[in-house]
C-alpha positions as CSV (number, residue, x, y, z in Angstrom):
1,M,103.4,22.2,42.2
2,S,105.0,22.0,45.1
3,A,107.9,20.2,46.0
4,D,109.7,19.3,49.4
5,N,113.6,19.4,48.9
6,W,116.6,18.7,51.8
7,R,119.5,20.1,51.6
8,V,123.1,20.7,53.1
9,C,122.7,24.3,54.6
10,P,125.3,27.4,54.2
11,R,125.5,28.0,57.5
12,C,126.6,25.4,58.4
13,R,128.2,24.3,56.0
14,E,130.8,27.0,56.7
15,R,130.6,25.9,60.3
16,V,131.6,21.9,59.3
17,D,134.5,23.5,57.1
18,K,136.8,25.7,59.7
19,E,136.2,22.2,61.6
20,N,137.7,20.3,59.1
21,E,140.4,22.8,58.4
22,A,141.5,23.4,61.7
23,R,141.4,19.3,62.2
24,A,144.1,19.3,58.8
25,I,145.8,22.1,59.7
26,A,146.2,20.1,64.0
27,P,148.5,18.0,63.1
28,G,151.5,20.0,61.7
29,R,150.7,22.3,65.3
30,Q,151.0,19.7,68.0
31,Y,153.8,17.5,66.0
32,G,156.3,16.9,68.7
33,K,154.8,18.7,71.4
34,V,152.5,16.3,72.6
35,P,152.7,12.1,73.0
36,E,153.1,9.9,70.3
37,A,149.5,8.2,70.5
38,E,147.4,11.7,70.7
39,F,149.6,12.6,67.0
40,I,148.1,9.8,65.7
41,E,144.7,10.4,66.4
42,L,145.3,13.4,65.5
43,V,146.5,12.9,62.1
44,N,144.0,9.8,61.3
45,K,141.7,12.3,62.4
46,S,142.4,14.8,59.5
47,K,142.2,11.6,57.0
48,S,138.8,11.8,57.9
49,P,136.7,15.4,57.6
50,I,133.1,15.9,58.4
51,P,130.7,14.7,56.9
52,Y,127.9,17.5,56.0
53,E,125.0,16.9,56.7
54,E,121.7,18.2,55.2
55,T,119.7,19.4,57.3
56,L,118.3,21.8,55.2
57,R,114.6,21.9,54.8
58,E,113.3,24.0,51.9
59,D,109.3,24.0,50.9
60,Y,108.6,25.6,47.8
61,E,105.7,26.1,44.9
62,I,105.0,26.8,42.0
63,G,102.2,27.6,39.8
64,I,99.6,30.2,37.9
65,V,96.2,29.9,39.2
66,K,92.6,31.8,39.3
67,T,90.2,32.5,41.6
68,D,87.2,33.9,41.1
69,R,87.1,37.3,42.0
70,D,90.9,37.4,40.6
71,T,90.0,39.2,36.9
72,K,93.5,38.6,35.9
73,S,95.0,34.8,36.8
74,Q,98.2,35.1,39.0
75,F,101.4,33.6,38.9
76,Y,103.2,32.8,42.1
77,V,106.4,31.6,43.8
78,Y,107.2,30.7,47.7
79,Y,110.3,29.2,49.5
80,S,111.1,28.8,52.6
81,A,114.1,27.5,54.2
82,R,115.3,26.2,57.4
83,C,118.3,24.2,59.2
84,T,116.9,22.2,61.7
85,T,119.7,21.9,63.3
86,C,121.1,25.3,63.5
87,K,117.9,27.7,62.6
88,F,119.1,29.0,60.0
89,A,116.1,30.3,57.6
90,F,115.0,31.8,54.5
91,K,112.1,32.8,52.9
92,Y,110.5,34.7,49.6
93,R,107.5,34.8,47.9
94,H,107.0,36.2,44.4
95,E,103.2,37.2,43.3
96,E,102.3,38.5,39.6
97,N,99.2,39.1,37.0
98,V,99.7,37.2,34.1
């Protein structure tokens, strides 16, 4: 069995969280220091957070296989993930005789 999924990248999630936090506190920091129109724009931005995007592609395979050259069946799990935005990558592979 194999599959591919799209998820939110953990590194990109962290970046978006920081940007949203900065948006949320910006009006309080700028109150009385910027023109009214600019302050209203900051308030409006703080009310609409940046959404997460599913930029992490996950590919995986899991199964049991026995070839002619194997004496025992093998259980295997292959997993890889790669972000199309920040290039975060992770791979995991496990095989075991059953």
